[in-house]
Structure formats: structure tokens, C-alpha cells
CHARMM internal coordinates of N, CA and C (Angstrom, degrees):
IC EDIT
DIST 1 N 1 CA 1.4152
DIST 1 CA 1 C 1.5745
ANGL 1 N 1 CA 1 C 107.91
DIST 1 C 2 N 1.3490
ANGL 1 CA 1 C 2 N 115.39
DIHE 1 N 1 CA 1 C 2 N 133.60
DIST 2 N 2 CA 1.4649
ANGL 1 C 2 N 2 CA 117.39
DIHE 1 CA 1 C 2 N 2 CA 178.21
DIST 2 CA 2 C 1.5722
ANGL 2 N 2 CA 2 C 115.59
DIHE 1 C 2 N 2 CA 2 C -67.90
DIST 2 C 3 N 1.2313
ANGL 2 CA 2 C 3 N 118.10
DIHE 2 N 2 CA 2 C 3 N 154.30
DIST 3 N 3 CA 1.4399
ANGL 2 C 3 N 3 CA 120.50
DIHE 2 CA 2 C 3 N 3 CA 176.53
DIST 3 CA 3 C 1.5085
ANGL 3 N 3 CA 3 C 110.52
DIHE 2 C 3 N 3 CA 3 C -66.27
DIST 3 C 4 N 1.3192
ANGL 3 CA 3 C 4 N 115.97
DIHE 3 N 3 CA 3 C 4 N 146.74
DIST 4 N 4 CA 1.5027
ANGL 3 C 4 N 4 CA 120.63
DIHE 3 CA 3 C 4 N 4 CA 175.97
DIST 4 CA 4 C 1.5135
ANGL 4 N 4 CA 4 C 110.08
DIHE 3 C 4 N 4 CA 4 C -84.74
DIST 4 C 5 N 1.2920
ANGL 4 CA 4 C 5 N 114.23
DIHE 4 N 4 CA 4 C 5 N 134.52
DIST 5 N 5 CA 1.4539
ANGL 4 C 5 N 5 CA 118.96
DIHE 4 CA 4 C 5 N 5 CA 173.11
DIST 5 CA 5 C 1.5395
ANGL 5 N 5 CA 5 C 112.24
DIHE 4 C 5 N 5 CA 5 C -85.04
DIST 5 C 6 N 1.2627
ANGL 5 CA 5 C 6 N 117.05
DIHE 5 N 5 CA 5 C 6 N 127.44
DIST 6 N 6 CA 1.4202
ANGL 5 C 6 N 6 CA 123.84
DIHE 5 CA 5 C 6 N 6 CA -170.58
DIST 6 CA 6 C 1.5320
ANGL 6 N 6 CA 6 C 109.42
DIHE 5 C 6 N 6 CA 6 C -109.81
DIST 6 C 7 N 1.3608
ANGL 6 CA 6 C 7 N 118.38
DIHE 6 N 6 CA 6 C 7 N 117.43
DIST 7 N 7 CA 1.4737
ANGL 6 C 7 N 7 CA 121.17
DIHE 6 CA 6 C 7 N 7 CA 178.30
DIST 7 CA 7 C 1.5360
ANGL 7 N 7 CA 7 C 109.17
DIHE 6 C 7 N 7 CA 7 C -63.03
DIST 7 C 8 N 1.3569
ANGL 7 CA 7 C 8 N 115.26
DIHE 7 N 7 CA 7 C 8 N 116.69
DIST 8 N 8 CA 1.4608
ANGL 7 C 8 N 8 CA 118.17
DIHE 7 CA 7 C 8 N 8 CA -178.41
DIST 8 CA 8 C 1.4886
ANGL 8 N 8 CA 8 C 115.20
DIHE 7 C 8 N 8 CA 8 C -60.07
DIST 8 C 9 N 1.3359
ANGL 8 CA 8 C 9 N 116.71
DIHE 8 N 8 CA 8 C 9 N -33.20
DIST 9 N 9 CA 1.4756
ANGL 8 C 9 N 9 CA 124.99
DIHE 8 CA 8 C 9 N 9 CA -176.61
DIST 9 CA 9 C 1.5281
ANGL 9 N 9 CA 9 C 113.53
DIHE 8 C 9 N 9 CA 9 C -79.17
DIST 9 C 10 N 1.3890
ANGL 9 CA 9 C 10 N 115.81
DIHE 9 N 9 CA 9 C 10 N 0.24
DIST 10 N 10 CA 1.3959
ANGL 9 C 10 N 10 CA 114.49
DIHE 9 CA 9 C 10 N 10 CA 175.70
DIST 10 CA 10 C 1.5970
ANGL 10 N 10 CA 10 C 110.55
DIHE 9 C 10 N 10 CA 10 C -109.19
DIST 10 C 11 N 1.3107
ANGL 10 CA 10 C 11 N 115.12
DIHE 10 N 10 CA 10 C 11 N 4.28
DIST 11 N 11 CA 1.4099
ANGL 10 C 11 N 11 CA 122.04
DIHE 10 CA 10 C 11 N 11 CA 175.47
DIST 11 CA 11 C 1.5352
ANGL 11 N 11 CA 11 C 112.44
DIHE 10 C 11 N 11 CA 11 C -84.10
DIST 11 C 12 N 1.2907
ANGL 11 CA 11 C 12 N 118.20
DIHE 11 N 11 CA 11 C 12 N 153.75
DIST 12 N 12 CA 1.5165
ANGL 11 C 12 N 12 CA 120.03
DIHE 11 CA 11 C 12 N 12 CA 171.88
DIST 12 CA 12 C 1.4939
ANGL 12 N 12 CA 12 C 106.26
DIHE 11 C 12 N 12 CA 12 C -65.87
DIST 12 C 13 N 1.3054
ANGL 12 CA 12 C 13 N 117.72
DIHE 12 N 12 CA 12 C 13 N 161.52
DIST 13 N 13 CA 1.4552
ANGL 12 C 13 N 13 CA 124.49
DIHE 12 CA 12 C 13 N 13 CA 174.05
DIST 13 CA 13 C 1.5023
ANGL 13 N 13 CA 13 C 112.62
DIHE 12 C 13 N 13 CA 13 C -57.71
DIST 13 C 14 N 1.3927
ANGL 13 CA 13 C 14 N 115.82
DIHE 13 N 13 CA 13 C 14 N -44.86
DIST 14 N 14 CA 1.4260
ANGL 13 C 14 N 14 CA 119.39
DIHE 13 CA 13 C 14 N 14 CA 179.99
DIST 14 CA 14 C 1.5136
ANGL 14 N 14 CA 14 C 112.59
DIHE 13 C 14 N 14 CA 14 C -65.32
DIST 14 C 15 N 1.3337
ANGL 14 CA 14 C 15 N 118.07
DIHE 14 N 14 CA 14 C 15 N -40.02
DIST 15 N 15 CA 1.4593
ANGL 14 C 15 N 15 CA 122.73
DIHE 14 CA 14 C 15 N 15 CA -175.96
DIST 15 CA 15 C 1.5181
ANGL 15 N 15 CA 15 C 105.55
DIHE 14 C 15 N 15 CA 15 C -68.71
DIST 15 C 16 N 1.3185
ANGL 15 CA 15 C 16 N 120.96
DIHE 15 N 15 CA 15 C 16 N -47.78
DIST 16 N 16 CA 1.4791
ANGL 15 C 16 N 16 CA 123.71
DIHE 15 CA 15 C 16 N 16 CA 178.21
DIST 16 CA 16 C 1.4678
ANGL 16 N 16 CA 16 C 112.52
DIHE 15 C 16 N 16 CA 16 C -56.77
DIST 16 C 17 N 1.3303
ANGL 16 CA 16 C 17 N 118.09
DIHE 16 N 16 CA 16 C 17 N -48.84
DIST 17 N 17 CA 1.4567
ANGL 16 C 17 N 17 CA 117.48
DIHE 16 CA 16 C 17 N 17 CA 179.63
DIST 17 CA 17 C 1.4840
ANGL 17 N 17 CA 17 C 113.52
DIHE 16 C 17 N 17 CA 17 C -69.47
DIST 17 C 18 N 1.3019
ANGL 17 CA 17 C 18 N 121.20
DIHE 17 N 17 CA 17 C 18 N -32.27
DIST 18 N 18 CA 1.4258
ANGL 17 C 18 N 18 CA 123.76
DIHE 17 CA 17 C 18 N 18 CA 169.34
DIST 18 CA 18 C 1.5300
ANGL 18 N 18 CA 18 C 112.70
DIHE 17 C 18 N 18 CA 18 C -54.33
DIST 18 C 19 N 1.3356
ANGL 18 CA 18 C 19 N 116.04
DIHE 18 N 18 CA 18 C 19 N -49.82
DIST 19 N 19 CA 1.4650
ANGL 18 C 19 N 19 CA 119.84
DIHE 18 CA 18 C 19 N 19 CA -179.18
DIST 19 CA 19 C 1.5017
ANGL 19 N 19 CA 19 C 110.34
DIHE 18 C 19 N 19 CA 19 C -65.71
DIST 19 C 20 N 1.3277
ANGL 19 CA 19 C 20 N 119.27
DIHE 19 N 19 CA 19 C 20 N -43.66
DIST 20 N 20 CA 1.4812
ANGL 19 C 20 N 20 CA 121.00
DIHE 19 CA 19 C 20 N 20 CA 178.87
DIST 20 CA 20 C 1.5205
ANGL 20 N 20 CA 20 C 111.83
DIHE 19 C 20 N 20 CA 20 C -61.65
DIST 20 C 21 N 1.3789
ANGL 20 CA 20 C 21 N 114.60
DIHE 20 N 20 CA 20 C 21 N -50.65
DIST 21 N 21 CA 1.4541
ANGL 20 C 21 N 21 CA 118.56
DIHE 20 CA 20 C 21 N 21 CA 178.83
DIST 21 CA 21 C 1.5318
ANGL 21 N 21 CA 21 C 114.36
DIHE 20 C 21 N 21 CA 21 C -55.04
DIST 21 C 22 N 1.3072
ANGL 21 CA 21 C 22 N 113.45
DIHE 21 N 21 CA 21 C 22 N -44.75
DIST 22 N 22 CA 1.4526
ANGL 21 C 22 N 22 CA 117.43
DIHE 21 CA 21 C 22 N 22 CA -179.96
DIST 22 CA 22 C 1.5422
ANGL 22 N 22 CA 22 C 111.59
DIHE 21 C 22 N 22 CA 22 C -63.68
DIST 22 C 23 N 1.2522
ANGL 22 CA 22 C 23 N 114.33
DIHE 22 N 22 CA 22 C 23 N -38.07
DIST 23 N 23 CA 1.5512
ANGL 22 C 23 N 23 CA 121.98
DIHE 22 CA 22 C 23 N 23 CA -179.70
DIST 23 CA 23 C 1.5562
ANGL 23 N 23 CA 23 C 108.72
DIHE 22 C 23 N 23 CA 23 C -64.66
DIST 23 C 24 N 1.3195
ANGL 23 CA 23 C 24 N 117.33
DIHE 23 N 23 CA 23 C 24 N -52.21
DIST 24 N 24 CA 1.4745
ANGL 23 C 24 N 24 CA 120.11
DIHE 23 CA 23 C 24 N 24 CA -173.80
DIST 24 CA 24 C 1.4934
ANGL 24 N 24 CA 24 C 112.80
DIHE 23 C 24 N 24 CA 24 C -71.67
DIST 24 C 25 N 1.3270
ANGL 24 CA 24 C 25 N 118.03
DIHE 24 N 24 CA 24 C 25 N -17.31
DIST 25 N 25 CA 1.4683
ANGL 24 C 25 N 25 CA 118.78
DIHE 24 CA 24 C 25 N 25 CA 179.70
DIST 25 CA 25 C 1.5145
ANGL 25 N 25 CA 25 C 113.05
DIHE 24 C 25 N 25 CA 25 C -101.14
DIST 25 C 26 N 1.3160
ANGL 25 CA 25 C 26 N 118.00
DIHE 25 N 25 CA 25 C 26 N 6.38
DIST 26 N 26 CA 1.4490
ANGL 25 C 26 N 26 CA 123.04
DIHE 25 CA 25 C 26 N 26 CA 174.58
DIST 26 CA 26 C 1.4855
ANGL 26 N 26 CA 26 C 111.68
DIHE 25 C 26 N 26 CA 26 C -68.06
DIST 26 C 27 N 1.3256
ANGL 26 CA 26 C 27 N 114.06
DIHE 26 N 26 CA 26 C 27 N 145.69
DIST 27 N 27 CA 1.4551
ANGL 26 C 27 N 27 CA 120.83
DIHE 26 CA 26 C 27 N 27 CA 176.22
DIST 27 CA 27 C 1.6204
ANGL 27 N 27 CA 27 C 106.67
DIHE 26 C 27 N 27 CA 27 C -60.39
DIST 27 C 28 N 1.3371
ANGL 27 CA 27 C 28 N 112.87
DIHE 27 N 27 CA 27 C 28 N 136.94
DIST 28 N 28 CA 1.4976
ANGL 27 C 28 N 28 CA 115.60
DIHE 27 CA 27 C 28 N 28 CA 178.47
DIST 28 CA 28 C 1.4835
ANGL 28 N 28 CA 28 C 114.16
DIHE 27 C 28 N 28 CA 28 C 91.78
DIST 28 C 29 N 1.3643
ANGL 28 CA 28 C 29 N 119.31
DIHE 28 N 28 CA 28 C 29 N 8.64
DIST 29 N 29 CA 1.4279
ANGL 28 C 29 N 29 CA 120.41
DIHE 28 CA 28 C 29 N 29 CA 179.18
DIST 29 CA 29 C 1.5792
ANGL 29 N 29 CA 29 C 107.90
DIHE 28 C 29 N 29 CA 29 C -113.10
DIST 29 C 30 N 1.3094
ANGL 29 CA 29 C 30 N 116.05
DIHE 29 N 29 CA 29 C 30 N 34.24
DIST 30 N 30 CA 1.5041
ANGL 29 C 30 N 30 CA 120.94
DIHE 29 CA 29 C 30 N 30 CA 176.50
DIST 30 CA 30 C 1.4535
ANGL 30 N 30 CA 30 C 111.24
DIHE 29 C 30 N 30 CA 30 C -64.28
DIST 30 C 31 N 1.3242
ANGL 30 CA 30 C 31 N 119.07
DIHE 30 N 30 CA 30 C 31 N 152.26
DIST 31 N 31 CA 1.3922
ANGL 30 C 31 N 31 CA 126.18
DIHE 30 CA 30 C 31 N 31 CA -176.96
DIST 31 CA 31 C 1.5110
ANGL 31 N 31 CA 31 C 115.61
DIHE 30 C 31 N 31 CA 31 C -111.86
DIST 31 C 32 N 1.3016
ANGL 31 CA 31 C 32 N 113.96
DIHE 31 N 31 CA 31 C 32 N 22.72
DIST 32 N 32 CA 1.5310
ANGL 31 C 32 N 32 CA 117.91
DIHE 31 CA 31 C 32 N 32 CA 174.23
DIST 32 CA 32 C 1.5444
ANGL 32 N 32 CA 32 C 106.98
DIHE 31 C 32 N 32 CA 32 C 99.98
DIST 32 C 33 N 1.3602
ANGL 32 CA 32 C 33 N 114.60
DIHE 32 N 32 CA 32 C 33 N -158.93
DIST 33 N 33 CA 1.4639
ANGL 32 C 33 N 33 CA 122.52
DIHE 32 CA 32 C 33 N 33 CA -171.86
DIST 33 CA 33 C 1.5167
ANGL 33 N 33 CA 33 C 113.90
DIHE 32 C 33 N 33 CA 33 C -68.09
DIST 33 C 34 N 1.3076
ANGL 33 CA 33 C 34 N 117.19
DIHE 33 N 33 CA 33 C 34 N -35.56
DIST 34 N 34 CA 1.4623
ANGL 33 C 34 N 34 CA 119.64
DIHE 33 CA 33 C 34 N 34 CA -175.92
DIST 34 CA 34 C 1.5713
ANGL 34 N 34 CA 34 C 111.13
DIHE 33 C 34 N 34 CA 34 C -83.47
DIST 34 C 35 N 1.2520
ANGL 34 CA 34 C 35 N 114.95
DIHE 34 N 34 CA 34 C 35 N 145.28
DIST 35 N 35 CA 1.5175
ANGL 34 C 35 N 35 CA 120.21
DIHE 34 CA 34 C 35 N 35 CA 177.04
DIST 35 CA 35 C 1.5481
ANGL 35 N 35 CA 35 C 109.70
DIHE 34 C 35 N 35 CA 35 C -85.84
DIST 35 C 36 N 1.2805
ANGL 35 CA 35 C 36 N 113.35
DIHE 35 N 35 CA 35 C 36 N 127.56
DIST 36 N 36 CA 1.5265
ANGL 35 C 36 N 36 CA 119.75
DIHE 35 CA 35 C 36 N 36 CA 178.48
DIST 36 CA 36 C 1.4713
ANGL 36 N 36 CA 36 C 107.99
DIHE 35 C 36 N 36 CA 36 C -116.69
DIST 36 C 37 N 1.3244
ANGL 36 CA 36 C 37 N 117.89
DIHE 36 N 36 CA 36 C 37 N 134.02
DIST 37 N 37 CA 1.4686
ANGL 36 C 37 N 37 CA 121.84
DIHE 36 CA 36 C 37 N 37 CA -172.94
DIST 37 CA 37 C 1.5493
ANGL 37 N 37 CA 37 C 108.32
DIHE 36 C 37 N 37 CA 37 C -70.59
DIST 37 C 38 N 1.3542
ANGL 37 CA 37 C 38 N 117.18
DIHE 37 N 37 CA 37 C 38 N 155.52
DIST 38 N 38 CA 1.4672
ANGL 37 C 38 N 38 CA 122.49
DIHE 37 CA 37 C 38 N 38 CA 177.08
DIST 38 CA 38 C 1.4688
ANGL 38 N 38 CA 38 C 110.13
DIHE 37 C 38 N 38 CA 38 C -55.71
DIST 38 C 39 N 1.2827
ANGL 38 CA 38 C 39 N 119.69
DIHE 38 N 38 CA 38 C 39 N -39.88
DIST 39 N 39 CA 1.4750
ANGL 38 C 39 N 39 CA 122.32
DIHE 38 CA 38 C 39 N 39 CA -177.39
DIST 39 CA 39 C 1.5217
ANGL 39 N 39 CA 39 C 109.40
DIHE 38 C 39 N 39 CA 39 C -63.10
DIST 39 C 40 N 1.3313
ANGL 39 CA 39 C 40 N 118.80
DIHE 39 N 39 CA 39 C 40 N -43.55
DIST 40 N 40 CA 1.4837
ANGL 39 C 40 N 40 CA 120.55
DIHE 39 CA 39 C 40 N 40 CA -178.51
DIST 40 CA 40 C 1.4626
ANGL 40 N 40 CA 40 C 108.51
DIHE 39 C 40 N 40 CA 40 C -68.83
DIST 40 C 41 N 1.3141
ANGL 40 CA 40 C 41 N 121.66
DIHE 40 N 40 CA 40 C 41 N -42.55
DIST 41 N 41 CA 1.4339
ANGL 40 C 41 N 41 CA 123.14
DIHE 40 CA 40 C 41 N 41 CA 178.86
DIST 41 CA 41 C 1.5329
ANGL 41 N 41 CA 41 C 111.78
DIHE 40 C 41 N 41 CA 41 C -59.92
DIST 41 C 42 N 1.2594
ANGL 41 CA 41 C 42 N 114.70
DIHE 41 N 41 CA 41 C 42 N -40.63
DIST 42 N 42 CA 1.5583
ANGL 41 C 42 N 42 CA 121.21
DIHE 41 CA 41 C 42 N 42 CA 179.69
DIST 42 CA 42 C 1.5190
ANGL 42 N 42 CA 42 C 105.63
DIHE 41 C 42 N 42 CA 42 C -64.15
DIST 42 C 43 N 1.3279
ANGL 42 CA 42 C 43 N 118.56
DIHE 42 N 42 CA 42 C 43 N -46.77
DIST 43 N 43 CA 1.4953
ANGL 42 C 43 N 43 CA 122.37
DIHE 42 CA 42 C 43 N 43 CA -178.84
DIST 43 CA 43 C 1.5255
ANGL 43 N 43 CA 43 C 109.91
DIHE 42 C 43 N 43 CA 43 C -61.34
DIST 43 C 44 N 1.3133
ANGL 43 CA 43 C 44 N 120.79
DIHE 43 N 43 CA 43 C 44 N -40.47
DIST 44 N 44 CA 1.3803
ANGL 43 C 44 N 44 CA 125.09
DIHE 43 CA 43 C 44 N 44 CA 179.76
DIST 44 CA 44 C 1.5126
ANGL 44 N 44 CA 44 C 109.89
DIHE 43 C 44 N 44 CA 44 C -63.27
DIST 44 C 45 N 1.3016
ANGL 44 CA 44 C 45 N 119.30
DIHE 44 N 44 CA 44 C 45 N -48.63
DIST 45 N 45 CA 1.4823
ANGL 44 C 45 N 45 CA 122.76
DIHE 44 CA 44 C 45 N 45 CA -179.37
DIST 45 CA 45 C 1.5129
ANGL 45 N 45 CA 45 C 109.04
DIHE 44 C 45 N 45 CA 45 C -64.49
DIST 45 C 46 N 1.3084
ANGL 45 CA 45 C 46 N 117.52
DIHE 45 N 45 CA 45 C 46 N -45.69
DIST 46 N 46 CA 1.5285
ANGL 45 C 46 N 46 CA 119.19
DIHE 45 CA 45 C 46 N 46 CA 177.71
DIST 46 CA 46 C 1.5033
ANGL 46 N 46 CA 46 C 110.06
DIHE 45 C 46 N 46 CA 46 C -54.94
DIST 46 C 47 N 1.3246
ANGL 46 CA 46 C 47 N 119.75
DIHE 46 N 46 CA 46 C 47 N -44.56
DIST 47 N 47 CA 1.4544
ANGL 46 C 47 N 47 CA 121.85
DIHE 46 CA 46 C 47 N 47 CA 178.70
DIST 47 CA 47 C 1.4358
ANGL 47 N 47 CA 47 C 111.60
DIHE 46 C 47 N 47 CA 47 C -62.30
DIST 47 C 48 N 1.3902
ANGL 47 CA 47 C 48 N 118.58
DIHE 47 N 47 CA 47 C 48 N -40.25
DIST 48 N 48 CA 1.4690
ANGL 47 C 48 N 48 CA 119.06
DIHE 47 CA 47 C 48 N 48 CA 175.23
DIST 48 CA 48 C 1.4572
ANGL 48 N 48 CA 48 C 114.95
DIHE 47 C 48 N 48 CA 48 C -60.37
DIST 48 C 49 N 1.3691
ANGL 48 CA 48 C 49 N 117.84
DIHE 48 N 48 CA 48 C 49 N -36.35
DIST 49 N 49 CA 1.4069
ANGL 48 C 49 N 49 CA 122.31
DIHE 48 CA 48 C 49 N 49 CA 176.71
DIST 49 CA 49 C 1.5620
ANGL 49 N 49 CA 49 C 110.55
DIHE 48 C 49 N 49 CA 49 C -66.79
DIST 49 C 50 N 1.3292
ANGL 49 CA 49 C 50 N 114.57
DIHE 49 N 49 CA 49 C 50 N -42.92
DIST 50 N 50 CA 1.5304
ANGL 49 C 50 N 50 CA 120.68
DIHE 49 CA 49 C 50 N 50 CA 177.06
DIST 50 CA 50 C 1.4834
ANGL 50 N 50 CA 50 C 110.56
DIHE 49 C 50 N 50 CA 50 C -56.76
DIST 50 C 51 N 1.3620
ANGL 50 CA 50 C 51 N 117.14
DIHE 50 N 50 CA 50 C 51 N -42.69
DIST 51 N 51 CA 1.4211
ANGL 50 C 51 N 51 CA 124.19
DIHE 50 CA 50 C 51 N 51 CA -170.59
DIST 51 CA 51 C 1.5100
ANGL 51 N 51 CA 51 C 110.63
DIHE 50 C 51 N 51 CA 51 C -86.81
DIST 51 C 52 N 1.2896
ANGL 51 CA 51 C 52 N 118.00
DIHE 51 N 51 CA 51 C 52 N 5.80
DIST 52 N 52 CA 1.5039
ANGL 51 C 52 N 52 CA 121.01
DIHE 51 CA 51 C 52 N 52 CA -175.76
DIST 52 CA 52 C 1.4973
ANGL 52 N 52 CA 52 C 114.20
DIHE 51 C 52 N 52 CA 52 C 61.79
DIST 52 C 53 N 1.3143
ANGL 52 CA 52 C 53 N 117.10
DIHE 52 N 52 CA 52 C 53 N 25.99
DIST 53 N 53 CA 1.4547
ANGL 52 C 53 N 53 CA 119.57
DIHE 52 CA 52 C 53 N 53 CA 178.46
DIST 53 CA 53 C 1.5081
ANGL 53 N 53 CA 53 C 110.22
DIHE 52 C 53 N 53 CA 53 C -94.15
DIST 53 C 54 N 1.3654
ANGL 53 CA 53 C 54 N 117.18
DIHE 53 N 53 CA 53 C 54 N -9.66
DIST 54 N 54 CA 1.4409
ANGL 53 C 54 N 54 CA 122.51
DIHE 53 CA 53 C 54 N 54 CA 174.18
DIST 54 CA 54 C 1.5108
ANGL 54 N 54 CA 54 C 108.31
DIHE 53 C 54 N 54 CA 54 C -148.56
DIST 54 C 55 N 1.3599
ANGL 54 CA 54 C 55 N 113.29
DIHE 54 N 54 CA 54 C 55 N 162.73
DIST 55 N 55 CA 1.4494
ANGL 54 C 55 N 55 CA 118.51
DIHE 54 CA 54 C 55 N 55 CA 178.25
DIST 55 CA 55 C 1.4957
ANGL 55 N 55 CA 55 C 112.25
DIHE 54 C 55 N 55 CA 55 C -145.48
DIST 55 C 56 N 1.3365
ANGL 55 CA 55 C 56 N 116.82
DIHE 55 N 55 CA 55 C 56 N 157.68
DIST 56 N 56 CA 1.4470
ANGL 55 C 56 N 56 CA 122.67
DIHE 55 CA 55 C 56 N 56 CA -179.79
DIST 56 CA 56 C 1.5334
ANGL 56 N 56 CA 56 C 111.07
DIHE 55 C 56 N 56 CA 56 C -94.38
DIST 56 C 57 N 1.3207
ANGL 56 CA 56 C 57 N 116.75
DIHE 56 N 56 CA 56 C 57 N 135.16
DIST 57 N 57 CA 1.4341
ANGL 56 C 57 N 57 CA 120.01
DIHE 56 CA 56 C 57 N 57 CA 173.06
DIST 57 CA 57 C 1.5061
ANGL 57 N 57 CA 57 C 112.22
DIHE 56 C 57 N 57 CA 57 C -122.78
DIST 57 C 58 N 1.3439
ANGL 57 CA 57 C 58 N 113.82
DIHE 57 N 57 CA 57 C 58 N 160.73
DIST 58 N 58 CA 1.5131
ANGL 57 C 58 N 58 CA 119.27
DIHE 57 CA 57 C 58 N 58 CA 177.83
DIST 58 CA 58 C 1.5219
ANGL 58 N 58 CA 58 C 106.87
DIHE 57 C 58 N 58 CA 58 C -128.56
DIST 58 C 59 N 1.2588
ANGL 58 CA 58 C 59 N 113.57
DIHE 58 N 58 CA 58 C 59 N 126.12
DIST 59 N 59 CA 1.5490
ANGL 58 C 59 N 59 CA 121.22
DIHE 58 CA 58 C 59 N 59 CA 176.78
DIST 59 CA 59 C 1.5564
ANGL 59 N 59 CA 59 C 104.48
DIHE 58 C 59 N 59 CA 59 C -94.23
DIST 59 C 60 N 1.3042
ANGL 59 CA 59 C 60 N 112.61
DIHE 59 N 59 CA 59 C 60 N 112.08
DIST 60 N 60 CA 1.5452
ANGL 59 C 60 N 60 CA 117.91
DIHE 59 CA 59 C 60 N 60 CA 179.24
DIST 60 CA 60 C 1.5102
ANGL 60 N 60 CA 60 C 110.32
DIHE 59 C 60 N 60 CA 60 C -64.04
DIST 60 C 61 N 1.2799
ANGL 60 CA 60 C 61 N 117.74
DIHE 60 N 60 CA 60 C 61 N -39.46
DIST 61 N 61 CA 1.4994
ANGL 60 C 61 N 61 CA 122.08
DIHE 60 CA 60 C 61 N 61 CA -173.35
DIST 61 CA 61 C 1.6002
ANGL 61 N 61 CA 61 C 107.82
DIHE 60 C 61 N 61 CA 61 C -65.05
DIST 61 C 62 N 1.3303
ANGL 61 CA 61 C 62 N 114.35
DIHE 61 N 61 CA 61 C 62 N -47.09
DIST 62 N 62 CA 1.4788
ANGL 61 C 62 N 62 CA 119.56
DIHE 61 CA 61 C 62 N 62 CA -176.41
DIST 62 CA 62 C 1.4841
ANGL 62 N 62 CA 62 C 110.69
DIHE 61 C 62 N 62 CA 62 C -89.05
DIST 62 C 63 N 1.2888
ANGL 62 CA 62 C 63 N 119.34
DIHE 62 N 62 CA 62 C 63 N -15.27
DIST 63 N 63 CA 1.4914
ANGL 62 C 63 N 63 CA 122.78
DIHE 62 CA 62 C 63 N 63 CA -176.58
DIST 63 CA 63 C 1.4984
ANGL 63 N 63 CA 63 C 110.99
DIHE 62 C 63 N 63 CA 63 C 62.41
DIST 63 C 64 N 1.3245
ANGL 63 CA 63 C 64 N 117.10
DIHE 63 N 63 CA 63 C 64 N 42.49
DIST 64 N 64 CA 1.4371
ANGL 63 C 64 N 64 CA 119.47
DIHE 63 CA 63 C 64 N 64 CA -179.38
DIST 64 CA 64 C 1.5068
ANGL 64 N 64 CA 64 C 113.10
DIHE 63 C 64 N 64 CA 64 C -133.85
DIST 64 C 65 N 1.3778
ANGL 64 CA 64 C 65 N 117.42
DIHE 64 N 64 CA 64 C 65 N 154.29
DIST 65 N 65 CA 1.3768
ANGL 64 C 65 N 65 CA 121.92
DIHE 64 CA 64 C 65 N 65 CA 174.09
DIST 65 CA 65 C 1.4860
ANGL 65 N 65 CA 65 C 111.56
DIHE 64 C 65 N 65 CA 65 C -104.33
DIST 65 C 66 N 1.3334
ANGL 65 CA 65 C 66 N 115.35
DIHE 65 N 65 CA 65 C 66 N 157.18
DIST 66 N 66 CA 1.4610
ANGL 65 C 66 N 66 CA 122.57
DIHE 65 CA 65 C 66 N 66 CA 176.27
DIST 66 CA 66 C 1.4872
ANGL 66 N 66 CA 66 C 109.27
DIHE 65 C 66 N 66 CA 66 C -146.95
DIST 66 C 67 N 1.3112
ANGL 66 CA 66 C 67 N 116.28
DIHE 66 N 66 CA 66 C 67 N 162.79
DIST 67 N 67 CA 1.4619
ANGL 66 C 67 N 67 CA 121.96
DIHE 66 CA 66 C 67 N 67 CA 172.33
DIST 67 CA 67 C 1.5128
ANGL 67 N 67 CA 67 C 107.02
DIHE 66 C 67 N 67 CA 67 C -118.85
DIST 67 C 68 N 1.3812
ANGL 67 CA 67 C 68 N 114.31
DIHE 67 N 67 CA 67 C 68 N 130.21
DIST 68 N 68 CA 1.3937
ANGL 67 C 68 N 68 CA 120.68
DIHE 67 CA 67 C 68 N 68 CA -179.04
DIST 68 CA 68 C 1.4970
ANGL 68 N 68 CA 68 C 111.35
DIHE 67 C 68 N 68 CA 68 C -125.62
DIST 68 C 69 N 1.3133
ANGL 68 CA 68 C 69 N 118.07
DIHE 68 N 68 CA 68 C 69 N 152.76
DIST 69 N 69 CA 1.5357
ANGL 68 C 69 N 69 CA 123.43
DIHE 68 CA 68 C 69 N 69 CA -178.92
DIST 69 CA 69 C 1.5784
ANGL 69 N 69 CA 69 C 104.12
DIHE 68 C 69 N 69 CA 69 C -70.21
DIST 69 C 70 N 1.3475
ANGL 69 CA 69 C 70 N 116.30
DIHE 69 N 69 CA 69 C 70 N 146.94
DIST 70 N 70 CA 1.4260
ANGL 69 C 70 N 70 CA 123.70
DIHE 69 CA 69 C 70 N 70 CA 172.20
DIST 70 CA 70 C 1.4916
ANGL 70 N 70 CA 70 C 108.20
DIHE 69 C 70 N 70 CA 70 C -78.63
DIST 70 C 71 N 1.2944
ANGL 70 CA 70 C 71 N 116.87
DIHE 70 N 70 CA 70 C 71 N 143.60
DIST 71 N 71 CA 1.4741
ANGL 70 C 71 N 71 CA 120.05
DIHE 70 CA 70 C 71 N 71 CA -179.07
DIST 71 CA 71 C 1.5305
ANGL 71 N 71 CA 71 C 110.14
DIHE 70 C 71 N 71 CA 71 C -90.98
END
COOR INIT
IC SEED 1 N 1 CA 1 C
IC BUILD
């Protein structure tokens, strides 16, 4: 079954920030040599969602959310 696309703007502020924070703190989401604060990373991802450069998905089987780049 394909992942469900979740409209970011229909989530509560707490739910949206929880998904974004979990995403940016995952292992493997490093941003190169310079250290970027959690707040800045979250702002960048939120902007990508606003600009339709990324979207949120929900995997029903695993019961997890993720953020993926738009193609």
C-alpha cells in the first residue's frame, strides 16, 4: 500500500513541529561541515513544506511519518 500524503497545513502546530523535529534529528540528516541549530533546520524544512518543495507522508504499516522532497 502506498504511503498517504498528509497536508502539512491541516496538522496542528504541535503535530507539525513534532514531525519536523523528529525528521531533522534523524541519523543521516547531517548538513555538511557547518553546524546548524535545530531551530534553523526546522525553519528550513517548514519553508520547504510551504513552498511545495517537500511533503509529509504516513506509512500505515509502520505507523510513521516522514518528509520527502517533491519531484
